[in-house]
N, C-alpha and C positions, 0 to 999 in steps of 0.2 A: 708351328707358328703361333704367335700370340698377337692378336689384333685388338686394339683398343675399342674398335667399333665393328660390328658385324651387321651389315644391312640385309643380307640374304643368308640366313642360317642354313647349314647343311640340311636340316630337316625340311626346308622349303624347296630344295632342289629335287625335281621329279626324277624318277628312275627312267632311264632310256629303254625304249622297246627292245633295242639290241644292246646288251651289256658292253659290247665292244666299243660303243660310242659314249659310255657314261663319262669318260674323262673329259669329253667336250663340254658337257653340261656342268660338271664340277669345276672345270677351268673357267668357264664363262661366269659362273656364280662367284668364284673366288676373285676373278679380275674385276668384277663389278664392285665387290667389297673393297678392293684396293683403291679403286677410283674414288669411291665414296669416302674412304678414310682420308685420302689426300685432299679432296675438295672440302671436307669438313674442317680442315686446319685453317682455311681462309676465313677472313672476316668480310662482311658485306662491303666495307670500305676499301677492300683490296681489289674489287672486281674490275676497276678501270686501270689497275697497275700494269705497266709494260716495262720490261727490262731494257728494251731498245726500241727505236722507232720502227724497225722492221719485224719486231716480235709481236705476236698477238697479245691482247690483254687477257687477264684471267677470265673475264666474262666471255670473250670471243672464243677462248679454248673450250669453255663449258658448252657454249652454243654449238661449236663445231662438233664436239663429242656427241651431243644429243642428235644433231642432224645427220652426221655422217654414219652413225650406227644405224639410224633409221634407213638411210639409203642402202647401206650394205645388206641389211636384212631384207628389205623390201625388194629392191631392184635385182640384186645379185643372188640372193638365197630364196626369194619368193615367199618370205614370211608375211603373215598378215600384220600390217603396221598401220598406225594412225596416219591420216593425211599429213603431208609435210607441214602445212600451216597449223596443225594441231599439236606438233611435237614440242615446241618451246613454250614454257610457261608465260602467261601474260605479264607477270612481274618476275624479274630475275633477282633473286638473292640466293645466298649459299644454301640455306635449308630447302628452299623450293626446288633449286636445281638438283640437289642430291635426291630429294624425294622423287622427282621426275625420272632421273636416271634409273633409280631402283625400280620404279613402277614399270618402265618400258622393258628393262632387262628381265624382270620377273615374268612378264607375259611371254617373252621370247623362249624362256626355258621350257614351257609346256609344248610349244611348237617343235623345238629341237628334239625333245624327248620322243616324239612320235615318228621321227625320220628313221628310215631303214637304210641299210648299206647301199642299195642301188641309187637312192636319192643323194646320199653324201658323195658318191663316186661319179655322179653325172657331171659331164662337162657342160658349162653354161657360159654365156657372155659375161665378161668382167672388164668394164671399160672397153678398150679396143682389142682385147685378146680373149681367148677361151681358157677357162680354168675349171678344175673340179670344185664342187661346192665345199668339200672339206678343206681344200687349199684356201678358198675365199674366206672361210671361217677363221682359219689360223692367221691369215693376213689381217683380218679385223682385229684379232687379239693383239697382234704386233703393232698395229696402228694405234690402238688404245694405249699400249705400253709406252709408245713414243710420246704421246701427249701427257700421260701421267708423269713421265720423266721431266718434260718441260716444266710442269707445275711443281715438281719437287725442287727443282732449281730455283724457281720463283720463291717458294717457301723459305728456302735457305737464305736467299738474298733479303727477304723480309725479316729474317731473324726468328722465324717460326720453327716449331718442331717438325721434323720430317718423319712421318709414320713408317712403320715397318711395312714393306710390301713383299719382299722375298727373303727377309732375314733381318737381323738387327741393324739398327742405324746408329749414328752418333747420339741420337736422342732416345732410342728405344732398344733395350736388350732384356734378356731374361736368363735364368739359370739354364744351362744346357745349350745356349746359343753358341755356335762354334764357327765364327767367320773365318774365311781362308785368307789370311794375310801373309802367309809364309810358305816357303817350299815344303817345310815339314808338314804343315797342315794340308797342303795340296797332295802330299804323298800318302796320306792315310788311306787305308783300304777298308 
């Protein structure tokens, strides 16, 4: 993959105590980079933009991402997190929001690196059900991908470039990129 911006370089992702769980840290770092890349395509003047009256504004999605990650990691995973009223920046603009996202995510990586298998596999409360912590972690990643996708649609509607998140886009490609748009490509082994 070729990313225009890397907020958390691979060298900043700590090694997991148990190598079996390294992919969790690598994925969380990578997903944070993808969010930061998408957020950085917005301009401060876009923050109030909504594509529909029932759709959150760009700033509302940024705030939700910051707050809901804090909740998932604190309440459901037991990670040390700042107090809820300390999560959002006092002033919201794109650069400050991205910096806060990366700051919070970077701190979580150290915590996650120290967790062993029994911790990941323990069943804990998740809203009104019980789930293993590893399941909750992956649910967080999927929730994040959902909001990132909302924002890529907004970027397209605003006529902005959509950065690469899992491969080439209409705006970003590179030598060796091989998107699957045909049955022949899907049949490669």
